[in-house]
C-alpha positions as CSV (number, residue, x, y, z in Angstrom):
1,X,-0.1,0.2,0.0
2,X,1.5,3.6,-1.0
3,X,2.2,6.0,1.8
4,X,1.0,9.3,2.1
5,X,1.6,11.8,-0.7
6,X,2.7,15.2,0.4
7,X,1.9,17.8,-2.9
8,X,3.2,21.4,-2.2
9,X,0.2,23.7,-3.1
10,X,2.0,26.9,-3.5
11,X,0.9,30.2,-2.7
12,X,-2.6,32.5,-3.0
13,X,-3.7,32.4,-6.1
14,X,-6.0,35.4,-6.1
15,X,-5.6,38.5,-3.4
16,X,-8.5,40.1,-2.1
17,X,-8.3,43.9,-1.4
18,X,-8.2,43.4,1.9
19,X,-8.1,39.7,3.9
20,X,-10.9,38.4,4.4
21,X,-11.8,36.7,8.1
22,X,-13.1,33.8,6.8
23,X,-13.6,33.1,3.2
24,X,-16.0,30.6,2.4
25,X,-18.5,28.6,0.2
26,X,-16.6,28.8,-3.3
27,X,-18.9,27.5,-6.1
28,X,-18.2,27.3,-9.6
29,X,-20.7,28.7,-12.3
30,X,-20.0,26.5,-15.7
31,X,-21.9,29.2,-18.1
32,X,-20.1,32.4,-17.8
33,X,-17.1,30.8,-15.7
34,X,-17.5,32.5,-12.9
35,X,-16.5,32.0,-8.8
36,X,-18.6,33.3,-6.4
37,X,-17.9,33.0,-2.3
38,X,-18.2,34.8,0.6
39,X,-16.6,36.2,3.6
40,X,-19.2,34.9,6.0
41,X,-17.7,37.0,8.9
42,X,-17.5,40.6,6.9
43,X,-20.6,39.7,5.4
44,X,-20.2,40.1,1.9
45,X,-20.2,38.2,-1.7
46,X,-17.1,37.9,-4.1
47,X,-17.9,37.2,-7.7
48,X,-15.1,37.0,-9.9
49,X,-14.7,35.8,-13.2
50,X,-11.8,33.0,-14.3
51,X,-10.1,31.7,-17.3
52,X,-11.8,28.3,-18.0
53,X,-8.6,26.7,-19.0
54,X,-6.9,27.3,-16.1
55,X,-8.4,29.2,-13.5
56,X,-6.3,32.7,-13.7
57,X,-8.2,35.6,-12.5
58,X,-9.4,38.2,-15.1
59,X,-10.0,41.2,-13.3
60,X,-11.0,41.8,-9.9
61,X,-13.4,40.4,-8.3
62,X,-16.8,42.2,-8.0
63,X,-17.9,42.8,-3.9
64,X,-21.3,42.9,-2.7
65,X,-22.5,43.8,0.6
66,X,-24.9,41.5,2.5
67,X,-27.6,42.4,5.2
68,X,-26.2,39.2,7.3
69,X,-23.6,36.5,7.5
70,X,-24.5,34.3,4.6
71,X,-21.9,31.1,5.2
72,X,-22.8,29.0,2.2
73,X,-24.7,29.7,-1.0
74,X,-25.8,27.6,-3.8
75,X,-27.4,28.5,-7.6
76,X,-31.1,28.1,-8.2
77,X,-32.1,25.7,-11.2
78,X,-34.1,28.0,-13.4
79,X,-33.7,31.1,-11.5
80,X,-30.5,33.3,-13.1
81,X,-28.8,35.9,-10.5
82,X,-30.4,34.1,-7.8
83,X,-28.8,32.0,-4.8
84,X,-30.4,29.8,-1.7
85,X,-28.1,29.9,0.8
86,X,-27.7,29.6,5.4
87,X,-28.0,32.8,6.7
88,X,-27.1,33.1,10.1
89,X,-30.6,32.2,11.3
90,X,-32.4,30.2,8.5
91,X,-32.5,29.8,5.0
92,X,-32.7,32.9,2.6
93,X,-32.7,33.9,-1.6
94,X,-29.6,36.2,-2.2
95,X,-30.2,38.1,-5.4
96,X,-26.6,38.5,-7.3
97,X,-26.7,41.9,-8.8
98,X,-28.0,44.1,-5.5
99,X,-27.0,41.5,-2.5
100,X,-30.5,41.9,-1.1
101,X,-31.5,38.5,1.3
102,X,-35.2,37.9,1.3
103,X,-35.6,35.3,4.4
104,X,-37.4,32.4,3.5
105,X,-37.6,30.6,6.5
106,X,-36.0,31.7,9.7
107,X,-35.4,28.6,12.1
108,X,-32.9,30.0,14.3
109,X,-35.2,32.7,16.8
110,X,-33.7,36.2,17.5
111,X,-33.3,35.7,20.7
112,X,-31.2,32.6,20.5
113,X,-28.5,34.4,18.1
114,X,-26.1,33.7,21.1
115,X,-26.5,30.3,21.2
116,X,-26.8,29.0,17.6
117,X,-25.5,30.1,14.0
118,X,-25.9,28.3,10.7
119,X,-22.4,27.5,9.1
120,X,-21.9,25.3,6.0
121,X,-24.5,23.3,3.5
122,X,-24.7,21.3,0.6
123,X,-27.4,20.6,-2.3
124,X,-28.0,16.8,-3.1
125,X,-28.6,15.4,-6.7
126,X,-32.4,16.2,-6.4
127,X,-31.9,19.3,-5.7
128,X,-32.3,19.2,-1.7
129,X,-30.7,22.2,0.4
130,X,-29.3,20.8,3.5
131,X,-27.8,23.3,6.3
132,X,-26.2,22.9,9.2
133,X,-25.7,24.8,12.5
134,X,-23.1,25.6,14.7
135,X,-23.7,25.2,18.8
136,X,-22.0,28.7,19.9
137,X,-21.2,28.2,23.4
138,X,-19.8,24.7,22.7
139,X,-17.6,25.9,19.6
140,X,-15.8,28.1,22.1
141,X,-14.1,25.6,24.3
142,X,-12.0,25.0,21.1
143,X,-11.3,21.7,18.8
144,X,-11.5,18.5,21.2
145,X,-11.9,20.5,24.1
146,X,-15.5,20.1,25.0
147,X,-16.0,18.8,28.4
148,X,-18.3,15.6,29.1
149,X,-20.3,17.9,31.5
150,X,-21.4,20.3,28.6
151,X,-23.8,17.3,27.6
152,X,-25.0,16.9,24.1
153,X,-23.8,19.8,21.6
154,X,-27.0,21.2,20.3
155,X,-26.1,22.0,16.8
156,X,-28.8,20.4,14.2
157,X,-28.7,19.5,10.7
158,X,-31.8,20.3,8.4
159,X,-33.1,19.3,5.0
160,X,-35.4,22.1,3.1
161,X,-36.9,20.9,0.2
162,X,-37.9,22.6,-2.8
163,X,-41.5,22.1,-2.3
164,X,-40.7,24.3,0.9
165,X,-41.1,21.9,3.3
166,X,-38.4,21.6,6.3
167,X,-37.0,19.0,8.3
168,X,-34.5,18.4,11.2
169,X,-32.4,15.1,10.1
170,X,-29.5,14.8,12.7
171,X,-28.5,16.9,15.9
172,X,-25.7,16.8,18.5
173,X,-23.1,18.6,16.3
174,X,-20.8,21.7,17.7
175,X,-20.2,22.4,14.3
176,X,-21.8,21.1,10.9
177,X,-20.2,21.8,8.4
178,X,-18.6,20.0,4.5
179,X,-21.6,18.6,3.3
180,X,-20.8,16.5,0.6
181,X,-21.9,13.0,-1.3
182,X,-20.4,10.4,-3.0
183,X,-20.8,10.4,-6.7
184,X,-23.4,7.7,-6.9
185,X,-25.2,9.6,-4.0
186,X,-25.2,5.9,-2.0
187,X,-23.4,8.4,0.9
188,X,-23.2,11.3,2.7
189,X,-20.8,13.1,4.6
190,X,-20.8,15.5,7.2
191,X,-18.0,16.9,9.2
192,X,-17.6,18.4,12.9
193,X,-15.1,20.1,12.6
194,X,-14.7,21.5,15.8
195,X,-15.4,17.4,17.5
196,X,-12.4,16.9,14.4
197,X,-14.8,14.3,13.4
198,X,-16.4,13.2,9.4
199,X,-19.5,11.1,9.7
200,X,-20.8,9.3,7.1
201,X,-24.5,8.1,6.5
202,X,-26.2,5.9,4.1
203,X,-28.2,8.3,1.9
204,X,-31.8,7.5,-0.1
205,X,-31.8,10.0,-3.0
206,X,-35.3,9.4,-3.9
207,X,-36.4,10.2,-0.1
208,X,-33.5,12.2,0.8
209,X,-33.8,9.9,4.4
210,X,-30.4,9.3,5.8
211,X,-29.5,6.4,8.1
212,X,-26.6,4.2,9.8
213,X,-24.2,7.3,10.8
214,X,-20.8,6.2,11.4
215,X,-17.5,7.8,12.3
216,X,-15.7,7.9,8.9
217,X,-12.6,10.1,9.7
218,X,-11.2,10.7,13.5
219,X,-8.8,13.9,13.4
220,X,-9.0,13.6,17.4
221,X,-5.4,12.3,18.1
222,X,-3.7,14.5,15.2
223,X,-4.1,18.0,14.0
224,X,-6.5,19.7,11.8
225,X,-10.4,20.6,11.8
226,X,-12.3,19.4,8.6
227,X,-13.8,21.9,7.2
228,X,-15.6,22.7,3.6
229,X,-15.2,19.5,0.8
230,X,-15.9,17.9,-2.3
231,X,-15.7,14.7,-3.5
232,X,-14.2,13.5,-7.5
233,X,-15.7,11.0,-9.8
234,X,-13.8,8.0,-7.9
235,X,-15.5,9.0,-4.9
236,X,-12.5,10.8,-2.5
237,X,-13.0,13.3,-0.1
238,X,-11.0,16.8,-0.9
239,X,-11.4,18.1,2.6
240,X,-9.9,21.8,3.4
241,X,-8.8,21.1,7.0
242,X,-8.8,24.1,8.9
243,X,-5.5,24.9,11.1
244,X,-3.9,22.5,9.3
245,X,-2.2,24.5,5.3
246,X,-3.7,21.6,4.2
247,X,-6.7,20.3,2.0
248,X,-6.4,16.4,2.6
249,X,-7.8,14.0,0.5
250,X,-9.3,10.3,1.7
251,X,-10.2,7.5,-0.2
252,X,-13.9,5.9,-0.1
253,X,-12.8,3.7,2.3
254,X,-11.5,6.8,4.8
255,X,-7.8,6.0,3.8
256,X,-5.2,9.3,4.1
257,X,-4.4,9.5,0.1
258,X,-2.7,13.0,-0.1
259,X,-1.5,16.3,1.5
260,X,-1.5,19.5,-0.8
261,X,0.2,22.1,1.4
262,X,-0.6,25.7,1.0
263,X,1.0,29.2,2.6
264,X,-3.0,29.4,4.3
265,X,-2.8,27.8,8.2
266,X,-6.9,28.0,7.5
267,X,-7.8,26.6,4.4
268,X,-11.8,26.6,5.1
269,X,-13.1,25.6,1.9
270,X,-13.1,24.2,-1.4
271,X,-15.4,23.5,-4.9
272,X,-14.2,22.0,-8.2
273,X,-14.4,24.7,-11.1
274,X,-12.9,25.1,-14.6
275,X,-14.0,23.5,-18.1
276,X,-12.6,19.8,-17.2
277,X,-13.7,20.4,-13.8
278,X,-10.5,19.9,-12.4
279,X,-9.1,23.1,-10.6
280,X,-9.7,22.8,-6.7
281,X,-10.5,26.4,-5.8
282,X,-10.1,27.0,-1.8
283,X,-11.4,29.7,0.1
284,X,-9.2,30.4,3.4
285,X,-9.2,32.8,6.9
286,X,-7.2,34.8,8.3
287,X,-5.7,33.8,11.8
288,X,-8.3,35.2,14.5
289,X,-6.7,34.2,17.8
290,X,-5.2,37.5,18.8
291,X,-1.4,36.2,18.5
292,X,0.8,37.8,15.7
293,X,0.0,36.9,12.2
294,X,2.1,33.4,11.1
295,X,5.2,34.7,9.1
296,X,4.6,34.5,5.3
297,X,0.6,33.5,6.1
298,X,-1.4,34.2,3.2
299,X,-4.9,33.3,4.9
300,X,-7.6,35.5,4.1
301,X,-7.1,34.9,0.0
302,X,-8.1,32.6,-2.2
303,X,-6.2,29.3,-3.4
304,X,-6.2,26.8,-6.4
305,X,-5.0,23.6,-7.3
306,X,-4.9,22.0,-10.6
307,X,-5.6,18.1,-10.2
308,X,-4.1,16.5,-13.4
309,X,-5.7,13.0,-14.1
310,X,-8.8,13.9,-11.6
311,X,-12.2,15.0,-12.4
312,X,-14.6,16.8,-9.6
313,X,-17.6,16.2,-9.2
314,X,-19.8,19.9,-9.8
315,X,-21.7,21.2,-7.2
316,X,-25.8,21.0,-7.5
317,X,-28.1,23.4,-7.5
318,X,-31.2,23.8,-5.5
319,X,-34.5,22.6,-7.4
């Protein structure tokens, strides 16, 4: 069995005008070769045209100011210029031209903003929107440091269907993150970043049901918080691992295959793009722990890596 392959991914590819506090949720639109991402702690959306062949930036990103924190967004099928998104308290539609947020479903009451907030999400093959919460108080203890006396974390996993129905699908998360599906949609993966674990479920694509939750990747005795992730056509998971400088690649069986090392400590979220869906774009965050920024750390800017011989699975659109 081959050992871990270590690859140097290099420096930032696109430098934002100011380093983002926490870049998240990149998505790529093939029709006009544009990359869309947010700085979820500065309430901004960035839209950048890129060369579909090599991913080079064409001009500068257009930056929209948003009315609230948006942590994840996806294109809406047959609704050009509109995204579905998770904002701090629930589900909203977001206008690409103006940045206007139209709340569709408030899930977390305003009085609970100090307890819960929404984080990452995903859209499954049938166009349903999944979104995961953060237990704000549990997260404050730090990665893998939640005392047993705390009890079960209160972060939940939700599914919002195109018919407008809302379903609570799981609970017990500190920081729900990085939703992805196997290429055949038989399995769903969810990260709990601050718990430092990746979970795998059996997934029924027709009904949207999840069963048989089990621990798939365990980082508790190592380092790094599994954050946003995508899959390739072979079923490998490409996970941005926060506080590690790495995108880590794991096989469908959970074997650690590759580390791609970048010049940002806080790798946050990944997406596939380009004409061949083989350019991995990665959003990052800057160090917010209060100490001096690590020398040469480029957190808060955008990164890319061309995965030769690999084809990514593009993110689905909300139906």
